[in-house]
Structures are given as C-alpha cells and as structure tokens.
Phi, psi and omega in degrees: 000145180256133178260129179253135182254130179274174178284005174260007177079015179250161178230153179216135181276156178052070177298167186310128183298141174087359181258130179281163179300323181296321185274345189292129174236157181240142177276180182292344176270004178083002182262151176299143180250152180298156184299329183269009181301118179085346186289328180298314178290323181300313182283349180273343186301304184297313178299317180297316180296313182296312181294319180298316178296317179299315180294324177301318181288338182265357180298151188284340180209178183297322180297318178297320179296316180296316181300313182291326178294315179298314179300311183301310187285333175290320177292318179298323177299316179296314182296320181294315179299320179295315181295319179298314181297310187280332190244342190230019174238143183236314182286156181296322180296315180295321181295319181295318178293315181297324179294319178298315180293320178303311180293326179293322182288348172297321175299320180298318180296318179296314181295319179296320178295313180295321178303314182299316180291321177298316181297324186268347186241336186247154174295155184302326182295336178263318184297319184300307179293326179296314180294322178299314179296317180301316182285330174295317177296321179297316179298316179295318179296317179298314179299319180298317179296319181295326186265333191240358183280108179271185185306308187242008183255112178275071188302132174071019184293339177301335183291334176302308181296319180297315179292316182297312183279356170295347177294350176298340176296343179281342189308313180301328181277325180293334179301333177293339179270356179104160183293331180295316179298315179300317179297319179297319180295313182293319178294323176297316177298322178295321179298314177300315185293315178299317178299318179296320179294315179298320179297315181300322182266005181053043180256155180097028178280080192285327182218086184309133181090343182233304185230096185261194183295329179291326177291326174298317177300312181296324177296316179292328174299314181293326175297317177299318178299315181295318180294315178293322177298320178296320177297319180292322178299318179295317180291326183282352179064041179294130179247129183265000000 
C-alpha cells in the first residue's frame, strides 16, 4: 500500500481509486477529495449572478428589485466562498481561513433569502424587525464560525437549520402569494435540510473519486436556490 501525505501532515492509505497524482487533492481531514469537489458551486457563480441581475432589473417595483438583489448577492457570496475554499486554496493556513469564511457565508445566504421573502410578502412594520433579527443572528453565527471552527468540528451548525426554518414565520404572509409560492419555499427548505442531513452522515457518495457526498450536498443546495429563486420571481412580479 502507498501512503499519500497531505499538506496537513497526515497520511492515508489507498487514495481514491482512479485519481492521478496530478489531479489528487486533499481535504481538511487529510483525505483525497472527489474531482468535482467545489466545481458545482464554482460553475454556478456566473449564471446565478447574470440571471439574478437580469431579474432584478425586470422586477415591477423598487421593493422587488431590492429583494432580488439581496437574494442574488447573498447566494453569490456563498457560492464564491465555497469555490475559493474547495478549488483555489492549497496551503493549510489558507484552507483553514477559507473554510471559516465558507461556513460563515452560509448564514449570509440564509439571511439574504429570508430578507427577500420578508420584503416581498410582509408589511414593512413586520418585515423590518424580522429582517433585523435575522441579520443579528447571522452576524453572531458568522462570528462564531470565524472564531470557533476547528479542523474537523463544524461548530454551531445546528444554527443553520434553526435560522433557516425560522422562516416558517413567513407562512401566513406567503399565503397571500398563492399556494405555488408557498410550495416552492417549503420544497426549497426541504432540499437544503435533506442535503444537510446527508452531509452530516456523509451519505450520497454516488461516484467515488468523482461525485461524493459533499457534491450531493452542493447539488441539493443549488436545487434549494432555484426553488427559492422561483418563488421570489413570482412574488416580485417579474415580467419578461
């Protein structure tokens, strides 16, 4: 057996089958990572940004434009941080910093999504305090990740689910947009949640060496983004 040593000073026998030395990358746990690690988010950045900007400009009013802009740029921030961490860092120091930022921007994406839905579905007297609380939690969560995320400890990850599913408070207001919008929001939340559970259990390793459980998670994230984006487009009254 051949032992391969990562830049974290660890070694692991029998690296992923079918991967050449040139293509081999190592994760923060010192194990070889699949070839598509981070690529789903990387290739999604430009399309999400382009479509998001276009939809922002097509919204029927200022509130719709602001909501779609916040949603777009919060999602792009998450995708960019993920791509940088998974695809463009090599040294251990850079990886640890990039990982903290990557985990922190998940809070930003959740907050941006909720902000957009609050703006488009609830009266300002309700939306303003709700959005304020969401972003305060996001700041605290981001700070927690930056300060407490160790190599293999996903500190405070339960807060993602708590913050995300606090969006159920939107349901009475979303009903005004119709059952389709409500269904899109709930299905999007379900996609994120199923992905999170699979990630936690390292399940969904569909193509070892190429498409692992993390890629399954990233795919479900993008499904969630698309479903929530569709709901926001309907609420914003985008006209093509």
